[in-house]
N, C-alpha and C positions, 0 to 999 in steps of 0.2 A: 504494500500500500505505500503510495506516494503522497507526502503532504508536506507542508511547511512553505515559508516564503523566505527567499534568499535574494538579497541584493548584490549586484556585481556590475562591472563595467566592462564594455566591449572595447577593444583597442582599435586604433586607426586603421588596421588592416582587417578588421572584422573577426578577429579571434576572441575566445572566451574560454574560460574554465567553468566546466560544469561544476557546482558545489559538491563537495566530497559526499555529503550524506545523500544527495539525489543520485550521484554518479554510481555508488555502490549498489543501488536498488535498480538503476536503469540497465545495467550490465555492459558488456564490451561494445555491442553494436546498437546505436541509437539512430532511429529514422526520424527526421524532422520535416515537417510539412506545414502548409498554411492551416491556421486554426480559424476560429470564430471570433467575432468582435475584435478583429485586428491584432490577435496573438498568433503564436507559432505553437504547434503541437509537437512534443517529442515523446516517442513511443520505444518502449523497451522492444527488442527484437522479437521476444516471444509474443507479445501482444500484437505487434505489427504483423508478423507472419501466420500465427495460429488464429487469430480473431480477425483483424481487419481484412487483411489480404484473402483470407479463406471466404468470408461473408461476402466481401464485395466481388470476388472472382465469380460468385454465384449469381450475380445480377445478370438479367436477361439483355442480350444484345439487342433486342428488338424494342426495349424500353428507352426511347430517345431521350427523355428527361434524365433518366438515371445515368445514361452514358455521358451526357454533358457534365453531370456531376462528378462521375468517376474520373473524367479526363481533368477536370479542374483540380481534384484531389491528388490523383496520383502524379500528374506532371509536375506538381510542385514539391514533390518528396525527394529527399536526399538522405544518404547515409552519412552521418557525422564521422569525421576522422580526426584522431588526435595526433598532434605533432609530438616530437620527443620531449616537449616542455609541458605536456598535458593541456594543451589549448585545442580548441576545436574552431576551425574556420566556418563561420556561418555564411551559407550562399547569399550572394548580393541580392538576387530576386527575393528571397525571404525577409532579408533585412529591410528591403525597401517596402514590401508589404506591409511588415508590423511597424514601420516608422522607427526602427531601431537606429540611434545615432551613437550614443554613450552609455547612458545609465539604464540598466535593464533590471528586471525582476524575474526569477525563476519561481513558479509556485508548483506544488505537487497536487495534483488533482486526481487521487485514486489510481487510475491505471495509465495516467499520463503526467507529463510535466508540460506546464505551459511557460512560454517565454514571451514576456511582454517589454515593450518600451516603457520605462518608468512612468512618464507622463500619461500615457495611454491608460496604464493600469490604475493609477491614481484616479484619473477622469472616469474610468469604468466603475471603479469601487465607489465613487462619490455619486453615481448616477448620471453623470455627464458624458454619455457614450457618443462616440462619433459615428457617423453613418456611412462612412467611406467603404466599409467592407460589406455592406448589405447585400450586394449581388452574390458574392462569394458565400455568405451566410445562408442565403435562400438555396443556393445549390448544395451546400452541405446538408441542409434540412432534409433534402430529397432522400439522402443515404439513410434517414431514420426508418424508411420503409423496410430496410434490410437488417434492422436491430444493430445499427452501428452507433 
């Protein structure tokens, strides 16, 4: 079970260290993808492969709405790789999506970790949510039909 809130900073090259308490529970391979409300989702390999990929692979090709959702979700996914100093390079497209510049927050949310730009997280928690990701959120909601 992933939980807690951890403040970090991303360096000018887009590298960050995953907090030790979360890293120990995430395991060696971590998949990161666009999340909802402007955050990024980080999944342990077991959850990614055994739950998400398996369920989503069962979606019918004939369901055009779900195919659009699948494309949006899977095309943004990357496996994080650590350098020899324990830092992970966050893909530029995901940093841009989440508006990540410097100050970030990792939060554990049960089976995943969410990565937020500090200012977006503060706005979200105070109820001042930005609507810039609403299209992606609607696409992601379509995946709920398949117990994701």
